[in-house]
C-alpha positions as MATLAB code, in Angstrom:
seq = 'MSRSNFSRRKFLATSILTTAGLGALPQLSFGASSKAIKLKDTSKVRLGFIGVGRQAMGLLGNFMKNPNVEVIGAADVYKIKLDRFKIRAEKLYLERGGKPGEIGLYADYKDLLKRDDVDAVVIASPDHWHALMAIDTCKAGKDIYLEKPLTFTVKEGQELVKAVRSNGIVLAVGSMQRAGANFQHAVRMVQKGYLGKIKTVYANVGTPPFPKEIDFEAQPIPTGLDWKTWNGPIPAVPYFPDLNPPISINPEENEKAWGAWRWYKKTGGGLMTDWGAHMFDIAQWGIGMDRNGPVEIIVDKGEEPMKYRYANGIEMIVSPFDDTNRQGVKFVGEKGWITVSRGNYDTSVKECEMSFSKEQLAFSPHHVDFIDSVLMRKDPIVPVEVGHSTCTVCTIGNIAHDLGRSLKWDPIAQVFIGDEEANSRLHYNYENGLSL';
ca = [
      19.594   10.901   -1.610;
      16.436    9.168   -2.817;
      15.122    9.766   -6.318;
      12.076   11.483   -4.874;
      14.229   13.924   -2.943;
      16.353   14.538   -6.040;
      13.425   15.677   -8.118;
      11.994   17.782   -5.310;
      15.266   19.590   -4.781;
      15.687   20.078   -8.505;
      12.271   21.722   -8.635;
      13.107   24.098   -5.831;
      16.517   24.899   -7.273;
      15.076   25.982  -10.599;
      12.222   27.982   -9.097;
      12.017   31.484   -7.726;
      10.688   29.820   -4.594;
      14.073   28.390   -3.638;
      14.294   30.306   -0.397;
      10.648   30.402    0.518;
       9.326   27.027   -0.574;
       6.128   26.251   -2.452;
       3.859   26.809    0.501;
       4.806   30.492    0.686;
       3.386   31.386   -2.736;
      -0.068   32.958   -2.425;
      -3.168   31.174   -3.691;
      -1.743   27.658   -3.833;
      -3.694   24.863   -2.207;
      -2.116   21.493   -1.552;
      -4.969   19.567   -0.011;
      -4.671   15.842    0.564;
      -6.341   13.502   -1.894;
      -9.600   12.075   -0.667;
      -8.284    8.530   -0.680;
      -4.894    6.957   -1.148;
      -3.759    5.547   -4.491;
      -1.089    2.923   -3.874;
       1.882    3.035   -6.230;
       3.635   -0.160   -7.254;
       6.975    1.449   -6.396;
       6.977    4.543   -4.195;
      10.243    5.818   -5.749;
       9.005    5.717   -9.343;
       6.051    6.785  -11.437;
       5.214    4.600  -14.430;
       3.648    6.756  -17.117;
       1.401    6.042  -20.047;
       0.604    8.614  -22.735;
      -2.807    9.152  -24.357;
      -2.518   11.162  -27.558;
       1.024   11.219  -28.969;
       1.097   14.079  -31.469;
       3.402   17.065  -31.482;
       2.627   18.259  -27.947;
       3.180   14.809  -26.479;
       6.660   14.630  -28.018;
       7.728   17.664  -26.013;
       6.119   16.308  -22.849;
       7.836   12.958  -23.346;
      11.230   14.668  -23.442;
      10.493   16.684  -20.299;
       9.193   13.769  -18.255;
      12.033   11.466  -19.315;
      14.550   13.917  -17.819;
      13.202   12.919  -14.408;
      14.871    9.770  -12.986;
      11.644    9.028  -11.095;
       9.820    8.394  -14.378;
       9.453    5.280  -16.464;
       7.401    5.476  -19.665;
       5.767    2.127  -20.348;
       2.884    2.664  -22.757;
       1.023    4.905  -25.167;
      -2.332    5.086  -26.933;
      -3.386    6.922  -30.076;
      -5.793    6.527  -32.994;
      -2.971    7.026  -35.533;
      -0.567    4.064  -35.714;
       2.419    5.854  -37.221;
       2.462    8.307  -34.317;
       2.546    5.403  -31.888;
       5.510    3.952  -33.787;
       7.311    7.305  -33.578;
       6.548    7.537  -29.864;
       8.180    4.175  -29.188;
      11.285    5.102  -31.174;
      11.636    8.418  -29.307;
      11.067    6.871  -25.885;
      13.624    4.136  -26.479;
      16.161    6.712  -27.642;
      15.568    8.821  -24.519;
      16.066    5.774  -22.288;
      19.450    5.176  -23.910;
      20.421    8.855  -23.616;
      19.848    8.812  -19.880;
      21.942    5.663  -19.540;
      19.156    3.164  -19.018;
      17.849    0.177  -20.855;
      14.449    0.667  -22.467;
      11.811   -1.780  -21.355;
       8.837   -2.918  -23.369;
       6.604    0.012  -24.334;
       3.043   -1.129  -24.994;
       1.201    0.559  -27.878;
      -2.604    0.728  -28.021;
      -5.178    1.966  -30.499;
      -7.765    2.209  -27.687;
      -6.758    4.246  -24.646;
      -8.974    2.073  -22.437;
      -6.625   -0.851  -23.048;
      -3.762    1.235  -21.657;
      -5.865    2.078  -18.608;
      -6.441   -1.619  -17.913;
      -2.741   -2.115  -17.113;
      -2.122   -2.468  -13.389;
       1.467   -1.250  -13.737;
       0.510    2.181  -15.117;
       0.531    4.688  -12.226;
      -0.371    7.830  -14.151;
      -1.142    9.037  -17.643;
      -0.318   12.117  -19.676;
      -3.290   13.190  -21.800;
      -2.400   15.315  -24.832;
      -5.335   14.551  -27.117;
      -7.467   17.160  -28.921;
      -9.591   19.144  -26.450;
     -12.912   17.493  -27.299;
     -11.586   14.198  -25.882;
     -10.038   15.596  -22.672;
     -12.972   15.101  -20.309;
     -13.981   11.584  -21.352;
     -10.399   10.323  -21.273;
      -9.640   11.977  -17.937;
     -12.837   10.754  -16.265;
     -12.156    7.209  -17.476;
      -8.639    7.532  -16.068;
     -10.027    8.642  -12.708;
     -12.283    5.593  -12.620;
      -9.257    3.420  -13.403;
      -7.502    4.841  -10.313;
      -4.598    6.495  -12.128;
      -3.216    9.999  -11.712;
      -3.304   12.482  -14.576;
      -1.265   15.191  -16.238;
      -3.864   16.823  -18.499;
      -3.008   19.332  -21.182;
      -4.737   22.700  -21.172;
      -7.457   23.788  -21.643;
      -8.900   21.406  -19.087;
     -12.090   20.530  -21.000;
     -14.152   21.441  -24.055;
     -17.294   22.514  -22.147;
     -18.132   23.920  -18.713;
     -20.276   20.875  -17.876;
     -17.349   18.578  -18.663;
     -15.175   20.547  -16.255;
     -17.726   20.221  -13.482;
     -17.915   16.461  -13.956;
     -14.147   16.087  -14.095;
     -13.703   17.955  -10.804;
     -16.147   15.493   -9.200;
     -14.358   12.481  -10.703;
     -10.927   13.635   -9.522;
     -12.001   14.262   -5.945;
     -14.288   11.240   -5.543;
     -11.544    8.888   -6.748;
      -8.623   10.471   -4.877;
      -6.725   11.337   -8.039;
      -3.802   13.730   -8.421;
      -4.568   15.788  -11.527;
      -2.177   18.446  -12.777;
      -3.177   20.847  -15.533;
      -0.603   21.768  -18.173;
      -0.744   25.515  -17.445;
       2.994   25.459  -16.982;
       3.512   29.221  -16.752;
       2.886   28.912  -13.007;
       6.319   27.288  -12.807;
       8.017   30.264  -14.489;
       9.877   32.540  -12.091;
       8.782   35.741  -13.841;
       5.093   34.800  -13.623;
       5.470   33.765   -9.993;
       7.214   37.006   -9.098;
       4.576   39.099  -10.886;
       1.790   37.385   -8.954;
       3.626   37.783   -5.662;
       4.158   41.508   -6.192;
       0.504   42.036   -7.131;
      -0.813   40.050   -4.194;
       1.529   41.746   -1.724;
       0.136   45.109   -2.763;
       3.185   46.715   -4.376;
       0.975   48.049   -7.194;
      -1.667   49.246   -4.774;
      -5.272   48.442   -5.507;
      -5.575   46.698   -8.865;
      -7.938   48.508  -11.234;
      -7.432   46.746  -14.567;
      -5.768   43.651  -15.968;
      -4.959   43.260  -19.651;
      -4.756   39.707  -20.969;
      -3.659   39.384  -24.572;
      -4.645   35.929  -25.791;
      -6.006   36.285  -29.308;
      -9.279   35.582  -31.056;
     -12.171   33.131  -30.592;
     -12.431   30.165  -32.996;
     -13.292   30.657  -36.643;
     -17.040   31.307  -36.813;
     -17.578   29.171  -39.912;
     -18.064   25.434  -39.688;
     -15.461   23.055  -41.053;
     -16.625   22.766  -44.633;
     -13.506   21.540  -46.364;
     -13.827   18.760  -48.882;
     -13.015   15.426  -47.293;
      -9.641   13.975  -48.236;
      -8.482   10.343  -48.141;
      -7.914    9.157  -44.574;
      -4.309    8.008  -44.088;
      -3.660    4.324  -43.501;
      -3.623    3.540  -39.803;
      -5.755    6.526  -38.715;
      -9.120    5.738  -37.076;
     -10.957    8.919  -38.006;
     -14.302    7.926  -36.519;
     -12.698    7.478  -33.121;
     -10.743   10.715  -33.540;
     -14.103   12.509  -33.900;
     -15.501   10.636  -30.902;
     -18.141   12.726  -29.089;
     -18.385   15.631  -31.552;
     -20.566   15.740  -34.684;
     -18.318   14.226  -37.351;
     -16.035   16.518  -39.336;
     -14.340   15.447  -42.580;
     -10.691   14.483  -42.556;
      -8.192   16.911  -43.952;
      -4.480   16.907  -43.088;
      -4.443   20.131  -41.040;
      -6.628   18.537  -38.356;
      -4.192   15.687  -37.736;
      -0.933   16.602  -39.488;
       0.716   13.580  -41.089;
       4.259   12.479  -40.315;
       6.727    9.947  -41.674;
       9.378    7.907  -39.929;
      11.708    6.940  -42.770;
      12.622    9.538  -43.843;
      11.839   11.307  -40.568;
       9.391   14.158  -41.053;
       7.445   15.506  -38.102;
       4.362   17.727  -37.996;
       4.889   20.977  -39.879;
       2.234   22.732  -37.800;
       0.079   22.326  -34.704;
      -3.177   20.467  -35.259;
      -5.645   22.976  -36.730;
      -8.570   21.423  -34.851;
      -7.988   24.096  -32.199;
      -8.992   26.922  -34.568;
     -12.527   25.739  -35.433;
     -15.633   26.136  -33.283;
     -16.698   22.536  -33.835;
     -13.395   21.100  -32.630;
     -11.706   23.776  -30.522;
     -11.882   27.141  -28.803;
      -9.491   29.205  -30.911;
      -6.812   31.342  -29.328;
      -9.255   32.146  -26.504;
      -8.777   28.662  -25.080;
      -5.337   27.936  -26.533;
      -3.646   30.992  -24.987;
      -6.430   31.979  -22.621;
      -5.715   28.824  -20.634;
      -2.284   30.344  -19.958;
      -2.839   34.089  -19.701;
      -6.291   34.171  -18.079;
      -4.793   31.672  -15.634;
      -2.070   34.111  -14.579;
      -4.482   37.046  -14.481;
      -6.976   35.284  -12.206;
      -4.168   33.957  -10.024;
      -2.811   37.453   -9.548;
      -6.128   39.042   -8.561;
      -7.106   36.197   -6.228;
      -9.857   34.747   -8.420;
      -8.670   31.136   -8.676;
     -11.610   28.778   -8.156;
     -13.890   31.746   -8.792;
     -14.445   33.922  -11.839;
     -16.031   37.019  -13.345;
     -19.621   38.100  -12.867;
     -20.046   39.677  -16.289;
     -18.675   39.307  -19.818;
     -18.993   42.582  -21.718;
     -19.185   42.424  -25.503;
     -19.241   45.666  -27.478;
     -20.416   45.334  -31.072;
     -18.181   48.256  -31.973;
     -14.391   48.364  -31.758;
     -14.048   47.908  -27.989;
     -12.362   44.664  -26.843;
     -14.151   42.054  -24.764;
     -14.042   42.660  -21.016;
     -14.602   40.505  -17.952;
     -15.848   42.251  -14.829;
     -15.283   40.755  -11.361;
     -17.352   41.256   -8.230;
     -14.554   43.330   -6.689;
     -14.745   45.823   -9.567;
     -11.592   44.732  -11.384;
     -11.914   44.541  -15.153;
      -9.907   42.129  -17.291;
      -9.612   43.448  -20.830;
      -8.843   40.974  -23.610;
      -6.452   43.139  -25.560;
      -2.800   43.784  -26.417;
      -1.049   46.024  -23.910;
       2.099   47.061  -25.806;
       3.481   47.389  -29.319;
       4.809   43.816  -29.449;
       1.302   42.288  -29.439;
       2.771   39.303  -27.592;
       0.531   37.072  -25.524;
       0.874   38.106  -21.916;
      -0.634   39.908  -18.930;
      -0.449   43.480  -17.652;
      -1.539   44.274  -14.097;
      -2.400   47.956  -13.586;
      -2.750   49.353  -10.079;
      -2.898   52.692   -8.309;
       0.904   52.815   -7.928;
       2.022   51.407  -11.245;
       2.032   48.342  -13.503;
       3.670   44.990  -14.191;
       3.790   43.261  -17.561;
       4.711   39.595  -17.850;
       4.899   37.170  -20.743;
       7.064   34.251  -21.789;
      10.664   35.290  -21.389;
       9.741   38.858  -20.406;
       9.074   40.877  -17.270;
       8.810   44.654  -16.811;
       7.416   47.031  -14.215;
       7.088   50.729  -13.462;
       7.526   50.119   -9.727;
      11.110   49.965   -8.431;
      10.267   47.605   -5.553;
       8.920   45.073   -8.082;
      11.999   44.978  -10.287;
      13.804   41.680  -10.719;
      16.003   39.983  -13.306;
      15.714   36.309  -14.200;
      18.117   33.685  -15.440;
      17.315   31.516  -18.441;
      16.927   28.542  -16.094;
      14.383   30.382  -13.928;
      12.246   31.117  -16.995;
      12.052   27.466  -18.016;
       8.897   25.435  -17.445;
      10.439   22.017  -16.686;
       9.765   22.398  -12.925;
       6.057   22.128  -13.759;
       6.517   18.549  -14.917;
       8.734   17.721  -11.959;
       6.047   19.062   -9.637;
       3.492   16.642  -11.094;
       5.710   13.626  -10.483;
       6.461   14.774   -6.940;
       2.742   15.335   -6.350;
       2.026   11.748   -7.412;
       4.714   10.363   -5.122;
       3.803   12.596   -2.176;
      -0.012   12.395   -2.684;
      -0.541   16.143   -2.715;
      -2.229   18.640   -4.998;
       0.050   19.970   -7.755;
       0.681   23.624   -8.498;
      -2.335   23.717  -10.851;
      -5.000   21.372   -9.442;
      -8.226   20.492  -11.185;
     -10.380   23.227   -9.615;
      -7.975   25.934  -10.786;
      -7.788   24.428  -14.254;
     -11.575   24.356  -14.366;
     -12.057   27.979  -13.283;
      -9.477   29.156  -15.832;
     -10.980   27.064  -18.615;
     -14.453   28.335  -17.746;
     -13.353   31.938  -18.298;
     -12.137   30.987  -21.773;
     -15.313   29.105  -22.644;
     -17.853   31.649  -21.429;
     -15.951   34.332  -23.316;
     -16.348   32.321  -26.507;
     -20.072   31.892  -25.777;
     -20.541   35.655  -25.311;
     -18.625   36.362  -28.502;
     -20.632   33.767  -30.410;
     -23.935   35.228  -29.199;
     -22.696   38.757  -29.839;
     -23.906   40.200  -26.546;
     -22.928   40.774  -22.926;
     -23.767   38.120  -20.360;
     -24.150   37.935  -16.579;
     -22.369   34.990  -14.949;
     -22.626   33.335  -11.528;
     -19.139   31.932  -10.876;
     -20.252   29.838   -7.907;
     -23.330   28.197   -9.438;
     -21.493   28.276  -12.800;
     -24.504   29.349  -14.850;
     -25.481   32.409  -16.860;
     -28.034   34.519  -15.016;
     -31.434   34.695  -16.664;
     -30.241   33.498  -20.060;
     -31.333   30.050  -21.145;
     -29.903   30.457  -24.629;
     -26.452   31.056  -23.183;
     -26.842   28.220  -20.661;
     -27.655   25.826  -23.507;
     -24.083   26.389  -24.742;
     -22.494   25.017  -21.551;
     -22.507   21.522  -23.044;
     -23.625   19.640  -26.160;
     -25.086   16.244  -27.019;
     -22.381   13.662  -27.602;
     -22.278   11.483  -30.700;
     -21.409    7.801  -31.139;
     -23.187    6.639  -27.985;
     -20.722    8.450  -25.706;
     -21.748   10.134  -22.458;
     -20.215   11.713  -19.375;
];
């Protein structure tokens, strides 16, 4: 059995789609890339990593489980995190019985992209860098696994979609819940009509970013951290440890928290983008609105939660749906409901009932699917257009919340209707001479 076949079969074995195959799941589109990217070795994918903080460490472990993968380089603006990355990668090579090769470390991600032997990159940088790094990677002719949310602005997402398709790139978005058997089963039951006509979807994701600007007193920048480059396109924010949590190697001490850049309006989208990129993704998938979107964002200045209204009349309410307050999705139809979240699945409809093994609830098949997509030159389970439509829902919700009023949205033209103030929020002017 070839390595490619091994990973493919492993994906199918750990997925609810074992008997039906990927093509049977509704709303997936595996179109061919617009032009062929030639791999150096068609049985392997040589990966580089851009951004090697806490999230990248988990991704490194997942990708290194795949015998089709070789990790050969990494880039980051913080030297100590590069040093940790190399130590971890070499250890993982030894654990899987191989001999670690030379792992190149770069302060500038563009130097990693110059390497002819890098087939694909994993981008796990802060959100405000996603688009520029991914577009540069497209131009370099390398495939991409890009962490969610896809981009920081709607305009960036539009430009990234163009770059992926015009350069024939395989881009997979890190919305890995689509590989979870419980999420897949929930979507299948909804789309097959077991709940009847869907009336309402609840998506519990959390709050928008903190409304205040980052006004903390600047603290000394750690040795080896290029803070100006970390800021990149955004108006500069002062360094304080929560934005880029420090680590040490000897003694080993890893990040004590996720980077707090995600909680501030200037550097992130709050829980709306952090969890919205997962839960809005499942909600839109279930109601057949991938590559589309709502036509209205309803903001009530009272106690009512934010709502998204779709052209078919379905409303998505951004709100908890049970006493646990866990992030998740509840589909409500004429015949009953389904709730789904990480590690959980419940329904009021007998025909929709199903139990899941621990293996089926894991997300590792998502990473296997990306590698197979690179080798087979096909779209992955979450291609760029889907990542963009999901991310757009998150972003326009934050814009409506920030403005404090309801907005009309054209999901095809991707503009607010008759509202120039809102449209001005679809992008911002980059700093430091950077541009799309």
